[in-house]
C-alpha positions as CSV (number, residue, x, y, z in Angstrom):
1,M,-26.0,-8.3,9.4
2,K,-24.6,-11.0,11.7
3,E,-21.7,-9.9,14.0
4,E,-19.3,-12.5,12.5
5,I,-19.9,-11.2,9.0
6,K,-19.2,-7.7,10.2
7,K,-15.9,-8.9,11.7
8,W,-14.8,-10.4,8.4
9,I,-15.7,-7.1,6.6
10,K,-13.8,-5.1,9.2
11,L,-10.7,-7.2,8.8
12,A,-10.9,-7.0,5.0
13,K,-11.1,-3.2,5.3
14,E,-8.1,-3.1,7.7
15,D,-6.0,-5.3,5.3
16,F,-7.0,-3.0,2.4
17,E,-6.0,0.1,4.3
18,T,-2.7,-1.5,5.2
19,A,-2.1,-2.5,1.6
20,K,-2.6,1.1,0.5
21,A,-0.1,2.3,3.2
22,N,2.5,-0.3,1.9
23,L,1.9,0.9,-1.6
24,K,2.8,4.5,-0.5
25,I,6.1,3.3,1.0
26,K,6.9,1.2,-2.1
27,K,6.5,-2.2,-0.3
28,Y,4.8,-3.6,-3.3
29,R,5.0,-7.3,-2.4
30,F,3.4,-6.7,1.0
31,A,0.8,-4.4,-0.5
32,S,-0.2,-7.0,-3.1
33,Y,-0.3,-9.8,-0.4
34,L,-2.6,-7.6,1.7
35,C,-4.8,-7.0,-1.3
36,Q,-5.2,-10.8,-1.6
37,Q,-5.9,-11.1,2.1
38,A,-8.5,-8.3,2.0
39,T,-10.2,-9.9,-1.0
40,E,-10.2,-13.3,0.7
41,K,-11.8,-12.0,3.8
42,A,-14.4,-10.0,1.9
43,L,-15.3,-13.2,-0.1
44,K,-15.4,-15.2,3.1
45,A,-17.9,-12.7,4.6
46,L,-20.1,-13.2,1.6
47,L,-19.7,-17.0,1.8
48,L,-20.7,-16.8,5.5
49,K,-23.8,-14.8,4.5
50,K,-24.7,-17.3,1.8
51,T,-23.9,-20.6,3.5
52,G,-23.6,-19.9,7.2
53,K,-20.0,-21.2,7.3
54,I,-16.4,-20.4,6.4
55,I,-14.1,-22.8,4.6
56,K,-10.4,-22.6,5.1
57,I,-9.0,-22.0,1.7
58,H,-6.9,-19.2,0.1
59,D,-7.8,-19.8,-3.5
60,L,-9.8,-16.8,-4.5
61,V,-11.1,-18.5,-7.7
62,E,-12.5,-21.4,-5.7
63,L,-14.1,-18.9,-3.3
64,E,-15.6,-17.0,-6.2
65,K,-17.3,-20.2,-7.4
66,K,-18.9,-20.7,-4.0
67,V,-20.2,-17.1,-3.7
68,E,-20.9,-16.6,-7.5
69,I,-19.6,-13.0,-8.0
70,E,-19.3,-11.5,-11.4
71,E,-17.1,-13.5,-13.9
72,N,-15.2,-10.4,-15.0
73,F,-13.3,-10.7,-11.7
74,L,-11.9,-14.2,-12.5
75,D,-8.5,-13.2,-14.0
76,S,-7.9,-10.7,-11.2
77,L,-8.8,-13.3,-8.5
78,D,-6.4,-15.8,-10.2
79,R,-3.6,-13.2,-10.1
80,L,-4.2,-12.4,-6.5
81,T,-4.2,-16.1,-5.6
82,H,-0.8,-16.5,-7.2
83,T,0.4,-13.4,-5.3
84,Y,-0.6,-15.1,-2.0
85,V,1.4,-18.2,-2.8
86,E,4.5,-16.3,-4.2
87,S,4.6,-13.9,-1.3
88,R,4.3,-16.5,1.4
89,Y,6.6,-19.3,0.3
90,P,10.2,-18.7,-0.5
91,D,10.6,-21.9,-2.4
92,I,8.1,-20.7,-5.1
93,P,9.5,-18.6,-7.9
94,Q,8.9,-15.0,-6.9
95,G,7.0,-12.7,-9.2
96,K,8.0,-9.1,-9.7
97,Y,6.0,-6.6,-7.9
98,T,6.0,-3.2,-9.6
99,L,4.1,-0.1,-8.9
100,N,1.7,-0.7,-11.8
101,E,1.0,-4.3,-10.9
102,T,0.4,-3.5,-7.3
103,K,-1.9,-0.6,-8.2
104,E,-3.9,-3.1,-10.2
105,D,-4.1,-5.4,-7.2
106,V,-5.3,-2.4,-5.0
107,K,-7.9,-1.6,-7.7
108,T,-9.1,-5.2,-7.7
109,A,-9.3,-5.5,-4.0
110,K,-11.2,-2.2,-3.8
111,E,-13.7,-3.3,-6.5
112,I,-14.3,-6.7,-4.9
113,I,-14.7,-5.3,-1.4
114,K,-17.2,-2.8,-2.7
115,W,-19.1,-5.5,-4.6
116,V,-19.3,-7.8,-1.6
117,K,-20.5,-5.0,0.7
118,D,-23.2,-4.1,-1.9
119,N,-24.3,-7.7,-2.0
120,I,-24.4,-8.7,1.7
């Protein structure tokens, strides 16, 4: 595996571990945001493997189209994309971040990171 791909996977894992730590201390918005970041970095690692380049976007659905992962992830990727926007920009209506929603984000990030690692 190319060194740059390894770096993207490493960052994805770090963001994911930090998301789980934030979940434990009930910082749900931060945990969900970091799940989006972990997922984005994992998808970019796969994109780098498939195309040899990275594109600077945060839309996980668009990234999914470029790397062609399983379609059953589309709704979860769309949700995480909205999480990114809501958590970053105060002028966007803020979603509610609950324990159950954030647990779902953690589950999604875990599944996608695993899927990417299995397919690199």
